[in-house]
C-alpha positions in Angstrom: 22.5 -37.1 29.4 24.7 -34.6 31.1 23.1 -31.2 32.7 24.7 -27.6 31.3 25.8 -27.0 35.1 27.6 -30.2 34.9 29.6 -28.7 32.1 30.2 -25.7 33.6 31.6 -27.2 37.2 34.0 -29.6 35.1 35.1 -26.8 32.5 36.0 -24.6 35.5 37.4 -27.5 37.7 39.7 -28.2 34.8 40.8 -24.6 33.1 40.4 -22.6 35.8 41.2 -24.7 39.1 44.1 -26.1 37.1 43.1 -30.1 37.8 43.7 -32.7 35.2 41.0 -34.5 33.1 41.9 -37.7 34.9 41.0 -36.4 38.3 37.9 -34.1 37.0 36.6 -37.9 35.7 37.3 -39.2 39.1 35.9 -36.0 41.2 32.6 -35.9 39.3 32.6 -39.5 38.7 32.2 -39.7 34.9 34.4 -41.3 31.8 37.5 -39.3 31.2 36.1 -39.5 27.5 33.3 -37.8 28.3 35.6 -35.2 30.4 37.4 -34.8 27.3 33.8 -34.0 25.1 32.7 -31.5 27.7 36.0 -29.4 27.4 35.5 -29.7 23.5 32.0 -28.6 23.8 30.7 -25.5 25.8 27.4 -27.4 26.2 25.9 -30.7 26.2 24.6 -32.0 22.0 21.5 -31.4 22.2 19.0 -32.3 19.0 19.6 -30.9 15.6 17.3 -31.5 13.0 19.0 -31.9 9.6 17.8 -31.0 6.1 16.0 -33.4 3.9 18.1 -35.6 1.6 17.3 -36.5 -1.4 16.5 -40.1 -0.3 13.4 -38.8 2.1 11.5 -37.5 -0.7 10.3 -39.2 -3.4 12.0 -40.6 -6.5 9.6 -38.6 -8.8 9.3 -35.6 -7.0 12.3 -34.0 -5.7 9.4 -31.2 -4.2 8.0 -33.7 -1.7 5.1 -35.8 -1.7 2.2 -35.0 -3.5 -0.9 -33.3 -1.8 -3.6 -35.3 -1.0 -6.6 -33.1 -3.1 -3.5 -33.9 -6.0 -4.6 -38.1 -4.7 -7.9 -37.8 -4.0 -9.8 -34.5 -6.2 -13.0 -35.3 -5.2 -12.3 -36.1 -1.4 -12.1 -32.5 -0.4 -15.6 -31.5 -2.1 -17.4 -34.8 -0.3 -16.0 -33.4 3.5 -18.8 -31.4 5.5 -17.1 -29.6 8.4 -19.8 -28.9 11.1 -19.6 -26.9 14.5 
């Protein structure tokens, strides 16, 4: 993964210093496709959480899986917490 600083250097090298994308790729030792992606995006892509899909939920319940207390009603009564 490339750093935010590298993105900034590449963007400046091409946009401000008026070098070609090919020259930037050669200068920084990265592919021309990566230079194109760096010019398209201001920051490196990071992890983005996606929303839950209907496939990730159970088929019968669209609000999520059932709680453990619904499956085992007597379980919580039998658990003792000690300190």
